[in-house]
N, C-alpha and C positions, 0 to 999 in steps of 0.2 A: 548629115553633119552636127547638130548639134551639140551631139554626144562625141563627135572626135576632137571639135573646140573644146568641151570641156576636159578630157582626159589629155591636151594638152595643156592646158592651163593649168591640171596638178603637177602633170610632170616636172614643169617647170617651177610650180612653187617650192617641191621637196628640193632645189635646189636654189636655194633663195640664200644669200646671206643675210645681216638683220637690218643692213639698209633697207634693202631688197622686198623685206616681208612687208604684204600689206598690216594698209592701220586696221585700228576694231572703234569702228563708234556705234557706243552700246546703248540705244535708247532703252528706258522705263520707264513705263507707266501705270501711277498707282489706282489700282481698282479699276483698269479700262477690258468690260470684257468685249469681245471684236463686235463692236457696233458702227463699224466705216462704212462708206458707201461699198469698197474693194472687198466688202464681206457680205455686199450684196441689201445691204438697210442705205436703199436708194434715200431716202429721207433728212440723211447725216449730210449735214455739210462740213467734208473732210478731203478739202481735194487735196492737201498735202501729205497727208494719211495713203491716198490713193496711188498719186504718183511714184511715193516710193514701193506701195506695192506691184504696181505696171511694170518698176523695174525688176524685181524680184522676182523670189518664190514666196507665195501665199499660201501658210500651212493654214487650212481650214476643220483639220480634226486633229488640233494642236490641245497640250490639257496641262493646267499645273500638277503639282505632287500632292498641295495639299492649299485647298482655296483660303488660306488669309496669310498676312502680308511676310512674317517673320520668317517658317518652315517654308513659303517657297521662295522667296526669295537665296535662303540658306542651298537650296536643295541647285538652282539655276545656279548659282556659282559656283558651287564646290563639280555638281553634275553627281552629287552622291540623292542617294531618300533621305525625306524623313526618319526612320529607323535607323540609318545608318550614322548622321548629321548630329539624332537625338534631341533637334527643335522642333517642339510640337508644335510650341505657342509662341506669347509676342513677353517671352521674359528670361528664355534662359537663353544664354550667348554665345553662340557657338563653337567656341576655341574652349571655353570652361569645359565642354564637353569633347572634346577631339581639337585639344594643343595642336596637334602636327595635322590636321585638317589641309588640302591644297584649292585655295581659291584659286577662281579662273585669273584675275586679272594678276595674282601672285605669282602664277605660272608664266603669263607673259612678261611680268618684270624681270622673273630670273633666267628670260630669255631675250632679253635685249631691250624689251618695250620703257615706256615711260609710262603710268601708268595714273591715272588721276581719275578720281569722282566728284562730277557734282551735280547735287542737288541730292535724292532717294538711291540708292541702287540697295544697298540693305536695310533691313527694318533696324532702326540705330537702334533700339531694345535688344539685339540679340546678336548686340558684336561689343565690343570694346569705343572707351571714349575717343577714340584718333579713329574711329568707322572701318574698324579691320584695320588696324596698323602695318600687315606684314604684306595687304592688297597694294600699297600707294607707292609710288617714288616721289611722288607729288601730296604733300601731306594735305590731308582733309583740311584741317585748320585753315589755309590757305585761301583751298578750292573754294570752302564754303560764303566766304566774305562777301556782304552783298549791298551793293548801293543804289538805296531806294530813292524815286523823286522828290527834290526837297518839300516838294506842295504837299506833299502826302504822306511821304513820314513811313516804317514800313508797320507792318498791318496789325490790331489789334490778332493776341493770342495765335500770332500767326497767319490768320484766316480772314481778319476782316478790314474792306479798304472804307466803308464809309464811315463820313466826321462822327456822328452822332450815338454809332456801336463802338469806334475806338475810346469816343469820352467816357463810356460806359467803362467798356472794358477797363480803363485808367482807375476809376473812381472805383471799381472793386477792386480792383490790385490793391489801392493802397489802402482800402480797411484790411484787405486779410493783412496785412504786414501792420497796420497796427496790433490789430487781435494778435500775428505772431505764429499766423498756419499757412499751410501752405496755400501759394500762390494759385495757381493755376487749377488746383483744384476746388478752392476756392470761388472764383471765376468762372470756371465751369460747370459746377451745380447749378448759377446763377441765371448766366448768359451768354449761354451759345446755342445760337439759330441753325438752322439744318442750313441753310441757300445765303445769300446772297448777290444780290443783282446793282453794279455799280458805277457809275460812269467815269471812268478814269483808266490809264491806258494800261494795258499791257502790265508795264513792271510797278504796276501799284501792287500787284499779289506776287508772292512767290515767284513763280514759274515766269513771270517775266526775268526776274532775276537770272535764276539756273540756265536760260537759253541763252541770257547775255555775256554770263559766265563761260559757256562752251563756247562760245563766237570768241569769244575773249586766247582761250586754250588754241582752237583752230588754230587765230591769225598768227599766235605762236610758237606751234608747229609746222606750218609752213615755211617759215622765216627760218625755220632750227633745221630738220632734215635728216637731224644726224641720228636720227633713230625710229622706228615706227609708235605708233602711240597706239594705248588703248584708252579710250575717253566713254567712260563712261558716264550720263545722262539718266536725272531719276527726277521724272516730272511729278507732282503729288496730284493734281486733281487728275480724276475726277473724284477721287476720293474724299468721303465728308469733309466739311461743309462742302457743298457745290454751291464756287463761290465765284466769279468771271466778269470780268466787261458788260457793261449793259448791250455793245454791240453784236456780242456774241448770242444772247437770249434772247435780240432781234430776230438771228436766222428761222427761231425758228417758232410758231404760233399755239398759245397754249389751248385754245378750243380746238386746234386736229391733232394733239398729242390724244395717243392709243393708252385703255390701260392696261393691263395684265392680260391676254386673251383668254391663258388656264390661274384666276385667282384662287384655286380650292388645296385640299391636298390629296394626293393620289388615292383613286380606287382600291383597295386592299392594302393599303401602304404600311409604312414601319414607321411609327410614331417616332422615336429616337433619331429616323434622317432628319426632319426639321429643327427650327430654334427660332426662338420668340425675336428674333431682330432684335435685339441688347443693344447693340454699337450703335443702332438707330434711335431708338430709348434714349439716349446720353443724351440729343438734341434738346432743350428746353424748350423747343414748340412743337413739339412732336405729344399726340397724345396718348394716354396710357393704353399697352395693347394688354394681350387677355396672358391668361398661364400658357407656361409651354406646353401643356398637355394641348390645351381647349385652341388647336388652333384653326377648326372652324372658327371662332369669332376672332382673329389678330385684322382684323379690316382697318383699314386707315379710311378715312372720307375724301370721299373723291377729288375734290378740289386740293389737297392738298398731297393728293397721288403724282397729282397731274403737275404741281409746284413745283415738287420730286423729280421726276422723269423730265420736264423743262428743264433742272439743274442739272441734271446728270449728262442730258444733249450739248446744254451751252461748254457745260465745262471741258466735255473735250474737243468742243471748235475752238475755244480756246488752245487748246492744248495740241493741237492740230495746228495752228497758226504757229506756236512755238516749234514742233517740229520743223513748217514753213524754211521760219528764219534760220535756224542751224543749216538743214541741207543745203539754202541761199549759200551759205558760207562756205562751206564744204566745195561744193563746187566754184566758186567763185576764185577759190583758190588753188583750184586744183585738182587738192585731194581725195575728191568721189572717183577719180579715177584708180586709186590705189587703195580703195579706204568698203571695208566690206562694216555692212549695214545692218546693222538686229532689234527692231523696235519689239519690242514687249509689253504683255497688260501683266502684272503677277497673277493674277485672277480675273475671275468674274463676278457677276452681281445678277442680286436678286432685285426687281423691279415689280416685286406684288409679286411673281409669278407663287403658286404653290403656296400663297397668302405669307411673302418670305420678302425682308427686307438685307440688302447686303450680300455676303458671298458665306461663310462659316458651315457649306454641304459637300454634299457627294451630288448634288445633283448638274443637270447638263451647265443650268447659266452659271454657275458657280466654276465648273472645271472648270469648263473653253475657255482657250486663252486667243486675243489674237499673236500672231506670230507672222512678223515675216521678215529675210534676209535675204540682200542682195548686195553681189561677188562679183567685182568685175571678169569680165570672161563670160562669164554664164548668163544663158537669156531666163528671160523673166518664162514664168507658168503659175499654175493652182497643185497644191499637191492635196489630194482631200483624204490618205491614209494614215492612223493613227501617229502622231510625234506627243514626245514630253518634251518636259525641260531642260531635263536630265542628259537630252540629246545637247544642246546646245555646245557646251564646253566640247566633247569631242568635233563635234563639226567648225567648232571654230579652230580647231586645233591643225586639222585634214586641211584648212580653207588656207591656213597659214604658213602650210607645211613644217607644221612643228609635231613632235613625236608624241602620240595621244598617250600620255600615262593611266599603266596599265591597271590602274582600283578603279577608272572613271562605271560608275555603270551604268548611262546612256549611251547610244549609238550615233556615231554620224547620219549626220540628213542630208550629205555631200551626197550618194546616190540619188537622190531626189530631186538635186537641181540637175543630172546626167540625163535622168528619166524620171516623170513625174507621174508616169505609173506603177512603177515603181516599189515594193513597199518593204520598205525598214524591217518594221516590226506589225505583227497583228496587231497589237493592244497597246494603249497608255494606262497607266497605275497610278491613280487617284488617293487618298487616305483622308479622312478627320473625322476626330474626335469626339466620344460623348462621354462627359465624364470618363471613365476609365474604359468604356469599347470604346474599339477602334471601331469603324467602318472604311474595307480597303473597295474600291469601284475600279473594275473591269471595262475598258471604253474598244470594244471593235470596233471595225468601219461601221456597222447595225447595231449593233446593240449592246447596252449596259447592265455589267451584273455586278449591286453590292452588295458584301456579303459583311455583318457586324457581327464582331467576334466577343469571347465572354472579358470580364474587366483582366485587364493586364495582361493581356495577351498582342503578342508583336508579332512579326515577320522572321525575326532573329530567333523568333525559337517555334520545335518541327511541330507539326499539324498534326494531332493524335487522332483525331476524331470528333472532337465534343465541343469545339471551339465557335461555329457560329450557332449563333444565337438566334437573328433572321437577315434573310434575304429583301430582292430587290431584281427584279431585271426589268426593261424596259428596251421595245425596239422600233426605230426609230425610220424606219422606214414607214411603220404604221400607224406613231404616236409620238408624232415629233414632240410635243407637251410634254408628255411624261405624263398620262393623265389613269393609265394604270399599271401596277404593280400584276406583271404576266408571272412572279418568281414561282407562284404555287396551281400555276396556270396548265394542266396536263398532254394541254397543244404544245406548248413550248418547253417538254421537259427533257429532251433530248436537247436541244441549244444549252438549257440550263447546264446539264450534266456537263458538257463540252467546254463549257466558260467555267464550273467549277475546276475540271481541271486542270483550264488552264492557271487558273489560281495556285494549286497545287506546287503545281510545276514552278510556279513561280514564286513560292513558298520557299521551295529547295533550291534552289540558284539564291534565291534569298539568305537562306541559313548559309552556305557555303561563303558567300563575297563577307557576309555580316563577324564569318570567322576568320578569312586569310587575306580578303584586302585593307591595304595601305591606305591610309590619308596623309601620309607622309608631304612635305611641304619641300620641295627642290632645295638641297642645299649649296648649287653650284651658287657663289659669286656672295657666300652668305661669312662673316671670318672665324675664322677656326679658333675653338676652346680647349687649350690646355692642359690635358686633361693625365693623371699618371690610372694607369689600367688598370687600376683594385676596385673589390670592393670589400666593404667592412663593416660589421655591422654596429657597429659604434657600441657606445657605454648610456647613451639616452637616445631613445626614437628619432626626434626633429632634428638630432644632431644628422644622422645620413640622408633619411628617411621622408619624405612626404608621403601623402595619400590621398583617391581619387575614392567621392562617396557620394553616390546621386542615387536617384529614382527608387528610394524607398533602401537603400543599401543602408548597413547597419556595423559595424566593427570597432573595438580599440584596441589599438597597438602600440604596447610598450618590450623596453628590453628591460632583464632581471638579471643579472648575472651572467650578462653576454650571450644571450639568449634571446632571441627576437619571438615576441609572443603574438600572435593575429586571433582574439577571440571575435570570429563570423556570426555574429548574431542574425543578419538579413543577406541574401543577394538581390540586388536590383533588376531592373526589365531585361538588363543586357549584360553578356558579358565581361564588360570594359566598364560597368559601373561600379565595379569595388577591384582599385589596385593599391598596390604599394608602390612609390617607385624612387629609383635612388638618386639625389639629390645632385649626384656626380657624374655625367656622362661621359663614358667611357672613349678615349681616341683609338682609333683601331685602322690597321690596314690589311689591304686586299690579301688573304693567304693567311693572316692571322689565324689562328685556333686560341680561343677561350675559357679556359677552362673551369671548370667553378664544383670546387670539391669542398662536400658540405654533411650535417647530418640532421634532419630531420624527423618532424613525430606530428601523424597528420593527417586528413585529406589529400585528397592528390592539387596541385598549385602549374601550373604555368608559367615560364619565364621567359619574357618576350625581349629580345634584343633587338634594336632598331625602332620606328625608321629610319631609316638616312637612304634619299632621294628615291622612295615608293622601294623599298629592300627593306624586308625584319627578319629575322627568324626566331621561330615560335620554340621550346625542347618542353617538354611533359615530366614535371616530379612529383614521380608514383608519387600515390598513398605508401606513408613507413611508420613502423612502430619507433625507429629510432635508432637502432642497433647497428643498423650496417652505413659505413657513410656510403652517401650516392656521388656520381661522380656526373657531371650535365657538361656535354664540349658544344661551342660555337663557331664553326670555321667561314670568317667573312671573306664574302667576295669583293666589297667596295670599300674605299678608305672612306673614313667619315668619325662622326664625334655620335655615336652609338647614346641611346638612353638604354634604362633597362629598367624594365615593370615587370611586379611577379600580379599574378590574379589568383582568384580562389576558383574552386570550383561547386563549393557546398558549403554549409555553413557548420559551426564546430571551432573546436582552438587547432588552432597551426603553431607549432615550436620548428626554427632553425636557429643551429651552435653551429658550432667547427670551423667557420665560412673561412675556406683559404682561395685563393687566383692566382692560376700561372698562365702564363702568358708562351705560347710558343707559335 
């Protein structure tokens, strides 16, 4: 009966108009591992998240793509893996790497949804100052205005509500301004406690404000009802510092809190699998830890460990209460009857296991995430097979009756709603960097294989045979705490070979996708730009051309006597890291053939036309000695405004001249 109900719901969904499509409430929780009652942690006080889990599908083997905020959020928001988004750190801005990438809320906006973000959905360091402007129909600067209680005011450093701490912060801020130095860094270097317990109302901290703003938007949407909505609500705790009102700390007794069961390095482990908990060390009440390589001595005093764990629990319960307020408003307005709710934490968190704190690893405690999805018409259930963050975008497309963009790298999890035993995919894939080395982690129902690769290699490149420099293998059925690395154990040789083959197949697929997939944003509902459909070399390079140089790519571009010269010294990590872009996009109609006639000298190049609505054409410009005119044809199948880009396949000097454009 459950299957038939689900099938009926899906059949109806694909025939909905914009006003009838389900709303989406997208709740992100920063740094929260799956530590709730519904995930088996019966000591946790999380009644509201547990209630949500009891009405939806709880994914117990879900994993992020990379266990750090920026890359993880870029992947869930685009349905693309880090090696495609190009976001592996906390400083790369998503659209600097992929200007045409399609973001989930942008897609919903282009399909008639009102889209708004409250709190932290993207990592702000990885998007533009407007919090990824293409994503939101309501500007982020409007949704991020908070009104704190007058008697408390805004928290110090955005974290601290205790009066004496705020006074200290303000005094240090005044010192910094007087010295003319960076205010935030000056204060944080001198005063930044890792925990805070304050007898204040929820609204005295930022997450209470985020909940209040979310409630206001739900109220607003319930009255307007002209469009479906995509409401992103991003809570900032339990990210450090663990600051929460006193009443949530009092839910737990310090003397009953247990330390990590296995606070040691893995037997026969791989050194680069670990880190030195640097994020925690940035807090001024944390005693210095040891070096990265000497993990055996990376210990905190037991009382400090218990205080941190206590704070983490309290912060989760504080966020649970905010989730409860938002869900109560959704039900009060009746919008819950036609709203898909997604609750997720951007990655896990080490609480002393393996002598580590924070995230930043490929261990289970870092990659495994909470993921709960409720959808009208579907029954509650538990799904134990692998799932990934990149699966969320296609899942929401299917649940909303929207055609899934073809370039997405994830799979819809809707089959898991219809049958909790159906395996959507055999493995989840996470990754993390240690310097120039990337570690890729394959998680199946039972095993985890992590392969550490040589400097500079990623899945946009082929596997020749010498790329793997170290490996880890864990059997969760026998060793749920990851105490022993089985990679070189004869008993597990067959399992290792099978999982290595899974990785090889994954790389082959990635090689193909990274070369052919389009990350284009939808062009419908965007103003058309009038362009003369021609391409001209110009007299100076900057007149008509721009460049993309990243990830180590280096080249000089000039125009001499109407000859375009590109001197390529180094390619980047990916094929798209070095490109020339024509500044004037071409307005072309479906059925039009663009003909480029030119002379070139140098190695092979590629000319890319598009993307337009996930559609692009790539043509090779073969290596040439410049003695014969080359003719390149593009016949377009869609109306649209087409970008033109040239990419390079090798180092050396390239020349282009005599360029003529014809439209047929």
